[in-house]
N, C-alpha and C positions, 0 to 999 in steps of 0.2 A: 504494500499498499505505499501511495504517496503523499505526504503531508506536507503543506505548505502552510509557512509563518510569517510572519512580518515580525523585527523585533520592536517593542515600546521600550523607550528610553526616559529621560527627562526623571531620572527618579527624586523621590520625595516632593513630588509635585502637590501644590495646594487642594484641597479637598473642596467642595462646593456644596453648600446645605440646599436642601429641596423638602418639600411638603407633598408628599406622594400627589401625583397625578393633577397637580397645579400648574398654569403655565408662568412660574416665576423660578428664578434661583436668587439664593444669598451666599453673602460671605461666611455666614455662620449659622446655626441654629438662635442665637441670640438675636439674630437681626430678622427672623422669619416670624409672621404672625403664631400664637399660641391656637392651636385648633385639635379637634378630637382626632384627625389624620397623623398627628406628631409630625416632628423633622427628622429628618437623616442628613448626616454628611455622608460623602460617597466620592469615588475617583482617585483619593491620595494612595500613591503606591512607591514605596520606599527603595525599590530594588528594581533593576533591568529583568525583562521578561519576554517571553514569545508568543503569539497567539495566532490561532489559524486564520490564513487569509480568508478560507470559505468555510461555510458549515459542513459538518459531516455529509458526506453524500449515502443516498440509497446503494449505490454499487459498494461504496466502502462499509458500510452497514452489513450487505449480503459477504462480502469477504469476512468480516469480522465473525458472524454468526457462523460460518462453515468453518472457521477455524476453531472457535472456542466450542460448538455442538456440534462436532461432526456425526454423532449418532442421531441427532435431530430428536433427542429425549427433552430438550429447552429445562434442564433442572432449576436455571435460575430466572425464570420469566423474561425470557429476552426477547418474546414474539408472542403474538396473538391471533388467532384466524382472522379479526378484523380487519388485520391488514391485509389481507387478500384481495386479489383483482375480482373474484368472485363474490367475496360478500359485501364488497365496497368499490365497485366499477370507477366512480369518479376518483377515490382517495388511496386503494387500494395499492400498495408498494411493493411488497413481497409475496411470493406465494411460496408454501412450502408441501413437499412431497415426502408423506413415510417412506416411500417404495423407494427412493433413490438410493444411487450409492453414497457410501461412506463420505463426509465431507461435502455433498452435493444436494443437502435438503431443502436448501432455500437457493431461491432463483429471484431476479429481478421481475417484476411483472410484467413490464413491457419495457421495450428499448428505452423511450423515453425517460422511464424514471430514472436512469442509472446517475445522470448529474443533476438531480434533483436532491434538497436537504432533505434527510430521513425526517419524519414527522412524528414518528409515535414513542419518543423517548421518554421516559421519567429518569429522576436522577440515577436511581439503582442503574438502570441500564449505563448511563451516561459514565458513572463510575468506574464499571465493570470494562466499557471500551477503553477508558484512560488506563487501567490497569493493564488491559492486552498490547497496549502500546508501549506501558512503561516497562512491562515483562518482556517486551521484544528486541531485537534486534535492528539496530539502525546501519542497513547495510551501504549505504551512499550519502553524502550530502553535497549540495552544491548552491550557489546561489545566482539568481539571475535577476536583472531588472523588469520590472512592469512600471511604467513612465518613470515617476522620480523616486519609488520606493523599491528597495532591496526585497527579495524574497527569496525566501531558504525553502529549499526543495530536500526533505529526508525520505527517503527510501525504508519502510521498516516493515520487517519481518514480523507479523503478529505471535504474540504468544499464546497458548490456549489457555494459559492460569489467566481468571478472573479475579480470584476470590482474595489475593493478597497482591500487594504492589503499593500503589500512591495509597491505595485506600484499603483499609480491612474491612472486609464485609461482612465480617461477623459482628461487627459494632454498629449499629443503626445509626448514631451520630458521629459515623466516621469522618475523621478531618485527614489532612496530609499528614503520610508518617516520614516523608521524606523532604530535605532541600534542595533537590533535583529531581527532574522528570518531565513527565506529562501528566497533566491535571484537567479537572474543568475548571475554567477560571473563577475567581472569586469575582463579588459582584463589583470591588473596586477595580480588580484586574479587567473585569468586562468594560465597567462605565469608562475609563480611563481610555483604553483603545477605541472604543465609539465616540467618545465626546470631548476628549482633552485635546485642545490645540496647543503644540511647544511654542508656536509662534505666536502666542498670545491674540488670536483672533477670537470670534464670536464673542462671549460676554464673560467677564473675568477668567478668559482662555479656555470656557467651554461653550460646545456647539449646543444649540437646541435639538438638533438631529443627527442621527448617526453619517447623513448625507450633505448636511450643508450648516451653517452658522444660525441661519434663521433669525426671526426677533421674538425675544422672550415677551410675553404679553400682546401679541398679535393673535393669538388662536391658532389656526391653521394654515392663514395668508401666506407664509412662507414655508409651507411646507413641500417637500419633494413633489413632483410629479408622479402619479401612478403607473406604472407598468402595463401592457398590454402583450397579451400571451398567442403565441401561434395557436390556433385553435386544438391540432391533434397533436402537439408537439409539448408546449408548454414552454418555448421558446419565447425569450423576450423579443419585441418587434419594433420596440419604438427607443433603443437604446441612445439615439442620438439626441434624447430630449433629456437634457441635464439641471439640476440633479433628479435622481431617479429612484423609486424602490417600490417593492413590491408590496401592497396594500391596498384598502377599500376607500377610496376619495369619496367623501360626503358628495352626493349627487350625482356620482359616476358610476358605471357598471364595474362589479368587481373582477380583477384577473382572473381569469377561467380558462380551463380549457378539459377534454375530454379524450384520452389516449385512442389514438386513431384503430386499435385492435378492437374497441370496445363495441359489440353488435349486438342488436341496434344500437345505435347511440344514445336514443333514450333513456337507457339504464344507468346513463351517468346522473339522469335527471329525477331517476323514480327510484333504483333500487339502492337501499341501504342498510345497514346492519343493527339500524337503532328502530326500526317499524314506524318509522316515521311516513305520513302521507305525503305526495308530492309537493303539495301547497306548503306545508309546515317545513319539508326538508330546503325547499327552494329559498326559503328566508333565512333558515340557520347555517346553509352552507353553501356559500355564495364563492369565496374565493379560493384559489390555487396556487401551489408555490409554482415558483419559475425558476428555471435554469439556473444554477449557481453562477452568482458572477457577473450574467450577462446583463443586469442592470448598470455595471460598470462605475456606478459612483463611489468614490472610495472616503473612507472616513479619515481623521487627521492623521493617522497612521498607515492607513493604505489596505485596511481591511474591507471585504465588500460585504454585503447584504445583513448588515448589523442591525439597519433599520428594515422590518418587512419581512417577508417570507415565512420565517417559523422563529417564533418566540423560543430563548437559548437558556437553558438550566447554566447555573452558577453553583459551588459548593459551598456559598455562603449561608449557615443556619440562621434562622430568624425565630423570635417567638411566636407562637400561633396567634392568630387574630380573633380568635373565640376566647381567649384568655386561659385556656388550658390546654393543653396538647394533647390528652388522653391516650398517650403513649406513640403520638405521632411525631415524625420530624418535618419541621417546615424549612423548604429553601426558595432563595430568590432567582426571581427568572428577569429577564430583560428583552428586547428587542423588537416589539409588535407583531403582528402576523398579517399572511395575505387578508385575512376576512375580517380585517379590524380598522378604524379609520385613523387618521393621521396622528392623534393625540396618545395612541401607545406607542408611537415612535420617540415622543419627548424624554427627554432625560431624566424627568421627575417621573415616568411610568413605569415606576418598581413594583415588579408584580411578586406573586408568591403562591407555593403550592405543598403540598403533602409530598415527601419525595416519593412515595410510593402508592399515589392516588390511581387504582386501578380503573375505576370509571372514566376518570379524566383520561388516562392513557388511550383507550379502545373509544373514544367518543371526539375526541380532539385531534385531529391531524396535521396540528401545526406547533408539535413540541421538539425543538430540535436540540443540536448539541454543535458546539465549537471547541477543540481542544485548546490546550496553552502548554507551554513549556516554562519550567522556573528551573532557576540555577545556571 
């Protein structure tokens, strides 16, 4: 597997304060209004690190599944039939065959899905993916130029070992066990890579969107344009329109596509594993993910698609919003999705979910992963 990363420098950068899902930033929480939503500081990282230039793709996830689960037993809950093309023609990314040869039980549903972001991740799946990379072997490494950014390409032989590594999966509240290696980015690492401008652009050196500086306080007036997707492949067709992100802009059609192999094509509009009627389904499930990187708009550090496509897990543990965790571990997510409006792309759009929410994982096909490297 090839993992492309960009380096994030400027260690010990200043943090910024936000009130979740509000259109403003502050120098500190002392400057922020006192509301029930509270205030958070985020974005400061005291060390250099690397982060994935792209989201983890369906093709990469299938390679991971066949490496760590060659017998197709799925002992660690890495796959659900909901993800199949038969159960969910519009969003099903991966098929599973119990009769396939060892190491070939999992396959990409249709060719167009290979380079789309994997969308059915929970944190436990993300951590096991990081462990497989971390326990694997880097075969080669080279650096290329992508515009003004340096991109490091690592060819990694995945390891079948997923339960130990950067994360000890025996511990529900697992955190990093090593100072170097592959990780699921923390909320601060993820935020800095998406929004912090080392050249001082934006407001207090922070952008409002991962695609452009925007203007805090103007609602969505300076949001990036939404992508349009090729109807049969999900490729981005308006990349010349910049800045650009895959999300559902208010008053405009959601970015959407149906794999060419789905016959009849109406199955994309009707067949779903949730038992929803066509009208309800059409309202709830509109946006589809696009091919990674094709929107072309970069963050200040050269990442792609940190705004839109899929929301991405971080390894940051956060208190339950319910006041009691009842044994559940909650983690932070960030980034917006293809099915949500522009405010989900804001710096202040800090989401959270239980790390193992089984219902969410099988009914929300916009949960993704981006890896990082520390040390």
